[in-house]
C-alpha positions as a printed Julia matrix, in Angstrom:
331×3 Matrix{Float64}:
 19.74  -132.16  89.75
 18.87  -129.0   87.82
 20.86  -127.39  85.06
 24.59  -127.23  85.84
 25.85  -123.66  85.77
 29.24  -121.98  86.1
 28.24  -120.87  89.61
 27.49  -124.48  90.61
 30.88  -125.66  89.34
 32.63  -122.74  91.07
 31.04  -123.6   94.43
 31.91  -127.27  94.15
 35.52  -126.52  93.15
 35.86  -123.66  95.67
 36.98  -121.18  92.99
 35.48  -118.1   91.34
 33.13  -118.26  88.37
 35.76  -116.31  86.41
 38.27  -119.11  87.01
 35.7   -121.66  85.83
 34.97  -119.66  82.68
 38.68  -119.34  81.85
 39.3   -123.03  82.45
 36.4   -124.19  80.28
 37.34  -121.78  77.49
 41.09  -122.54  77.56
 41.99  -118.98  78.53
 45.01  -117.83  80.5
 44.73  -117.14  84.21
 44.39  -120.64  85.71
 46.96  -123.38  86.19
 46.86  -126.48  83.99
 46.21  -128.65  87.04
 43.18  -126.59  88.06
 41.99  -126.43  84.45
 41.94  -130.24  84.24
 40.11  -130.59  87.55
 37.43  -128.08  86.52
 36.96  -129.66  83.1
 36.75  -133.18  84.56
 34.16  -132.14  87.12
 32.14  -130.18  84.55
 32.07  -133.2   82.26
 31.06  -135.62  85.04
 28.34  -133.24  86.22
 26.88  -132.96  82.73
 27.68  -129.3   82.13
 26.64  -128.12  78.66
 28.32  -124.94  77.43
 26.54  -122.17  75.59
 27.96  -123.08  72.19
 27.0   -126.76  72.56
 23.46  -125.83  73.52
 22.87  -124.11  70.2
 24.38  -126.95  68.18
 27.44  -125.17  66.82
 29.72  -128.13  67.51
 31.31  -129.88  64.55
 30.21  -127.31  62.01
 31.92  -125.94  58.91
 32.16  -122.26  58.07
 33.57  -120.11  55.27
 35.47  -116.84  55.66
 35.09  -114.77  52.49
 37.59  -111.97  51.91
 39.29  -110.07  49.11
 42.61  -111.78  48.38
 44.6   -108.52  48.61
 43.44  -108.01  52.2
 44.55  -111.47  53.27
 47.73  -112.51  51.46
 49.6   -109.2   51.33
 52.23  -109.4   54.14
 51.6   -105.86  55.37
 47.83  -106.4   55.58
 47.62  -108.03  59.02
 44.23  -106.76  60.16
 41.87  -109.34  58.68
 44.31  -112.23  58.79
 44.61  -111.69  62.56
 40.82  -111.72  62.98
 40.72  -114.92  60.9
 43.37  -116.45  63.16
 41.42  -115.71  66.34
 38.1   -116.78  64.81
 39.67  -120.08  63.73
 40.79  -120.63  67.32
 37.35  -119.85  68.75
 35.69  -122.31  66.38
 38.32  -124.98  67.12
 37.18  -124.89  70.75
 33.81  -126.25  69.62
 35.29  -128.72  67.12
 34.31  -126.56  64.16
 36.31  -125.59  61.08
 36.85  -122.29  59.27
 37.99  -122.24  55.64
 39.1   -119.07  53.87
 37.61  -118.3   50.45
 38.53  -115.41  48.2
 36.04  -113.01  46.65
 36.55  -112.68  42.91
 36.3   -109.18  41.36
 34.39  -110.49  38.35
 30.87  -111.84  38.96
 31.42  -112.01  42.74
 27.92  -113.19  43.62
 28.01  -116.06  41.13
 31.46  -117.12  42.37
 30.28  -117.0   45.99
 27.28  -119.13  45.08
 29.58  -121.71  43.48
 31.88  -121.88  46.52
 28.95  -122.2   48.93
 27.4   -124.97  46.8
 30.68  -126.89  46.7
 31.58  -126.51  50.4
 28.04  -126.61  51.82
 28.91  -124.6   54.98
 26.73  -124.17  58.06
 27.39  -120.42  57.96
 29.59  -117.81  56.31
 31.65  -114.85  57.5
 32.51  -111.9   55.27
 35.29  -109.38  55.94
 36.5   -106.12  54.35
 34.72  -103.84  51.87
 32.13  -105.63  49.73
 29.95  -104.78  46.77
 26.3   -103.9   47.35
 25.36  -106.92  45.21
 26.86  -109.32  47.77
 25.06  -107.64  50.69
 21.78  -107.73  48.8
 22.22  -111.4   47.91
 23.07  -112.47  51.45
 20.21  -110.42  52.91
 17.84  -112.7   50.99
 19.75  -115.91  51.72
 18.7   -118.45  54.36
 22.36  -119.27  55.11
 23.52  -117.65  58.4
 26.02  -114.92  57.59
 28.08  -112.41  59.58
 29.74  -109.31  58.13
 32.93  -108.32  59.96
 34.2   -104.73  59.83
 31.33  -103.84  57.49
 28.11  -101.93  57.97
 25.39  -100.77  55.59
 22.07   -99.27  56.68
 20.57  -100.41  53.38
 20.58  -104.15  54.07
 19.25  -106.08  57.07
 22.3   -108.26  57.66
 24.36  -109.19  60.73
 27.18  -106.71  61.31
 30.23  -106.53  63.59
 31.72  -103.13  62.89
 33.82  -100.2   64.07
 32.5    -96.64  64.01
 35.29   -95.25  61.82
 33.87   -91.73  61.82
 33.94   -91.35  65.61
 37.23   -93.24  65.88
 38.92   -90.79  63.53
 37.36   -87.85  65.35
 38.9    -89.18  68.57
 42.31   -89.84  66.97
 42.43   -86.3   65.56
 41.66   -84.9   69.0
 44.49   -87.02  70.41
 46.93   -85.22  68.11
 45.45   -81.82  68.9
 45.84   -82.49  72.62
 49.51   -83.08  71.88
 49.72   -79.59  70.42
 49.29   -80.47  66.72
 47.04   -78.19  64.67
 48.53   -78.62  61.19
 47.43   -82.21  60.54
 47.35   -84.09  57.25
 45.49   -87.23  56.16
 46.7    -90.17  54.07
 44.13   -92.33  52.27
 42.02   -92.51  49.12
 38.56   -91.44  50.27
 37.0    -92.85  47.08
 38.36   -96.34  47.7
 36.36   -97.64  50.68
 33.65   -96.51  53.07
 36.02   -97.0   56.0
 38.57   -94.56  54.57
 35.96   -91.94  53.7
 34.42   -92.2   57.18
 37.85   -91.77  58.75
 38.53   -88.74  56.59
 35.19   -87.14  57.5
 35.8    -87.72  61.21
 39.16   -85.98  60.83
 37.55   -83.08  58.95
 34.88   -82.61  61.62
 37.46   -82.48  64.43
 39.65   -80.04  62.51
 36.74   -77.74  61.62
 35.4    -77.69  65.17
 38.82   -76.71  66.49
 39.25   -74.01  63.86
 42.34   -75.7   62.46
 43.34   -75.16  58.82
 42.47   -77.8   56.23
 45.08   -77.61  53.51
 44.33   -79.7   50.42
 48.07   -80.26  49.97
 48.11   -82.07  53.3
 45.62   -84.68  52.07
 47.44   -87.44  50.22
 44.37   -88.86  48.47
 46.04   -92.14  47.65
 46.51   -95.54  49.24
 50.26   -95.15  49.2
 50.89   -98.63  50.6
 49.7   -100.09  47.27
 51.61   -97.69  45.05
 54.83   -98.74  43.32
 56.03   -95.14  43.19
 56.96   -92.61  45.86
 54.35   -89.86  46.18
 55.65   -86.3   46.43
 55.21   -84.54  49.76
 54.43   -80.82  50.2
 57.94   -80.17  51.52
 57.61   -76.37  51.36
 54.59   -76.42  53.7
 54.43   -79.63  55.71
 51.95   -80.4   58.51
 53.32   -81.34  61.91
 51.45   -84.67  61.9
 49.78   -87.16  59.56
 46.86   -89.5   60.16
 47.18   -92.61  57.96
 44.17   -94.7   57.03
 45.96   -97.93  58.04
 49.21   -99.17  59.53
 50.73  -100.28  56.22
 50.13   -96.79  54.79
 52.0    -95.38  57.81
 54.86   -97.77  57.07
 55.1    -96.4   53.53
 54.89   -92.83  54.85
 57.84   -93.56  57.15
 59.86   -94.41  54.03
 58.7    -91.33  52.13
 59.63   -89.05  55.03
 63.02   -90.7   55.48
 63.87   -90.28  51.79
 63.27   -86.56  52.23
 65.42   -86.34  55.35
 62.5    -86.06  57.78
 62.39   -88.03  61.02
 59.46   -89.52  62.94
 58.5    -88.06  65.38
 61.11   -85.28  65.65
 60.03   -83.61  62.4
 56.66   -85.23  61.64
 54.39   -87.21  63.96
 52.46   -90.16  62.51
 49.39   -92.08  63.74
 47.2    -94.63  62.02
 44.31   -97.06  62.26
 43.99  -100.84  62.82
 46.67  -101.36  65.49
 48.17  -104.47  63.93
 51.4   -106.26  64.86
 53.16  -104.12  62.25
 53.09  -101.18  64.7
 55.65  -102.78  67.02
 57.94  -103.69  64.12
 58.39  -100.11  62.92
 61.08   -97.75  64.18
 59.89   -95.74  65.95
 56.98   -97.88  67.05
 53.69   -96.62  65.65
 50.81   -95.15  67.66
 47.61   -96.66  66.26
 43.89   -96.94  66.98
 41.95  -100.15  66.46
 39.75  -102.84  67.98
 41.03  -105.85  69.89
 41.06  -108.55  67.2
 40.43  -111.41  69.64
 37.35  -109.65  71.01
 36.11  -108.97  67.5
 36.44  -112.67  66.65
 34.51  -113.71  69.76
 31.75  -111.22  68.98
 31.58  -112.57  65.43
 31.16  -116.11  66.75
 28.45  -115.02  69.2
 26.69  -113.28  66.32
 26.9   -116.48  64.25
 25.36  -118.46  67.11
 22.52  -115.94  67.21
 22.16  -116.06  63.43
 21.78  -119.83  63.54
 19.01  -119.28  66.09
 17.36  -116.78  63.77
 18.39  -113.64  65.66
 19.85  -110.55  64.02
 23.04  -108.88  65.33
 24.19  -105.29  65.04
 27.33  -104.99  67.18
 29.54  -101.92  67.31
 33.08  -102.72  68.46
 35.06  -100.17  70.43
 38.47   -99.02  69.23
 41.42   -98.64  71.6
 44.39   -96.31  71.25
 47.82   -97.86  71.7
 50.33   -95.09  72.31
 53.86   -95.87  71.19
 56.72   -93.65  69.99
 55.58   -91.95  66.78
 54.06   -88.75  68.22
 55.94   -85.72  69.49
 54.24   -83.76  72.28
 54.4    -80.14  71.15
 52.88   -78.87  74.41
 56.1    -79.67  76.26
 58.37   -76.64  76.31
 62.0    -77.59  75.76
């Protein structure tokens, strides 16, 4: 008998190849009884999955991240990706251990952790120093950079085009009748924030909308212990926040000043984390599907182990909720 494929199993079990794929990968959409039957037949027939064929079973991996982006309760973006990536690796009997990037001598600290843990590959997430990218570019250890991209270093990247995403999000607000739009985020803090700001600026300039410097809160307000002053005498009709936790803080700032979302000010943001559904009103946000991002990261790691380079751009999706007022609707 030749190589056992999903199509072969599907024909023998009289089901679709999609059902076979879901059963073998423990995904929803098939009954537990059918899942067991498919798995038992696949095992008896000698089916070897893609991950097994590249020897990723029973491996150990590290997930490097800045501590602030992982342990802060409101920062749910990277912790969710870590959760899904852990689940994907568990399917192939592999382990993922989180490790924190130290601000002082980060490369030396990373070297020490890698030497002590001896992983089969490493994942990095969030903004990193150029020194780390340069070091890993010259390392033989398979590495994947999640939500990071630099044209200067030939590494493996899984990233979101923040510039185009912000351009699209700004147009979403303009299509709702908003032309006085502000931006919240320190553009000097990370590349992601600056790219999102520039995408917003391009959309505003193309539409001929005013760019008022007072409408740009150039601060990561979610990390501030104080309440930033708002331009109450000349407010925009909407704000774009660089992340969901910044939008949460903006909700508080607006409420303190007697302004309601979305009746007085509309608010949108990036990342689309679980925080969006916990806010009142629920927050409209743009971001990638975290489970898909985790699967793409694992596929990229498999390719990296095989010596192949990955450059994968992940699409963002807009989740409309209750935080935007449609100004095109005449009362």
